[in-house]
C-alpha positions in Angstrom: -1.2 8.6 38.6 -1.9 12.3 38.4 -0.9 14.6 35.5 1.8 16.2 37.6 3.3 12.8 38.5 3.4 11.8 34.8 5.1 15.0 33.8 7.6 14.7 36.6 8.4 11.1 35.6 8.8 12.2 32.0 11.2 15.0 33.0 13.3 12.7 35.1 13.5 10.1 32.3 14.5 12.7 29.8 16.9 14.6 32.0 20.1 15.4 30.2 18.8 14.3 26.9 18.5 16.7 24.0 15.6 15.6 21.8 17.0 17.4 18.8 20.4 15.7 19.2 18.7 12.3 19.4 16.7 13.0 16.3 19.8 14.1 14.4 21.6 10.9 15.5 18.7 8.8 14.2 18.7 10.6 10.8 22.5 10.3 10.6 22.4 6.6 11.3 19.8 6.1 8.6 21.9 8.0 6.1 25.0 6.1 7.1 23.3 2.7 6.5 22.2 3.7 3.0 25.5 5.3 2.1 27.4 2.3 3.3 25.2 0.1 1.1 26.0 2.4 -1.8 29.8 2.3 -1.1 29.7 -1.5 -0.9 27.8 -1.8 -4.2 30.3 0.6 -5.9 33.3 -1.3 -4.6 31.8 -4.6 -5.7 30.9 -3.3 -9.1 34.4 -1.7 -9.7 36.1 -4.9 -8.4 34.1 -7.0 -10.8 34.8 -4.7 -13.7 38.5 -4.7 -13.1 39.2 -8.2 -11.7 36.1 -10.2 -12.9 35.8 -11.4 -9.2 33.1 -10.7 -6.7 34.4 -8.8 -3.7 32.7 -10.1 -0.5 34.8 -8.4 2.2 32.9 -5.1 2.2 29.6 -7.0 2.4 30.9 -8.9 5.5 31.5 -5.6 7.2 28.2 -4.1 6.0 26.0 -7.0 7.2 28.1 -7.4 10.4 27.4 -3.7 11.2 23.7 -4.1 10.5 23.5 -7.3 12.6 25.0 -5.6 15.6 23.0 -2.4 15.2 19.7 -4.3 15.1 20.6 -6.7 18.0 21.4 -3.6 20.1 18.1 -2.0 19.1 16.3 -5.2 20.0 18.1 -5.3 23.4 17.1 -1.8 24.2 13.6 -1.7 22.7 12.5 -5.3 23.1 10.7 -5.2 19.7 10.3 -8.5 18.0 10.7 -6.8 14.6 14.2 -5.6 15.4 15.1 -9.2 16.5 13.9 -10.8 13.3 15.6 -8.1 11.1 18.8 -8.8 13.1 18.4 -12.5 12.4 18.0 -11.9 8.7 21.1 -9.7 8.6 23.0 -12.4 10.7 22.1 -15.0 8.0 23.5 -12.7 5.3 26.6 -12.1 7.4 27.2 -15.8 7.9 26.7 -16.5 4.2 29.2 -13.8 3.3 31.8 -15.1 5.8 31.3 -18.7 4.4 31.7 -17.4 0.8 34.9 -15.5 1.9 36.3 -18.6 3.6 35.5 -20.7 0.5 37.2 -18.1 -1.7 40.3 -18.0 0.5 40.5 -21.8 0.5 40.2 -22.0 -3.3 36.9 -23.9 -3.2 34.9 -21.0 -4.6 
């Protein structure tokens, strides 16, 4: 493959994509992950202070969001690391859902 063919292939693959926009989206997603963790922690702490109960609902949403995000990244990038991170988040998600069901049923 010649240099010109490589450049043409790269141009066609990146047609219609704004590199700056993609980079901003990546940074925004990272900030959203960390801020949502902070919000969940704050809600959980406040809930415990005022009710003496642990709030699990926001953690269900948080770990569910991360599970989906990393499974999508794995599907697109085919990186094993993304798959294993998604599995870990899925385990946390399942544990939170189970705790929530136990709490609703009065077993926990």
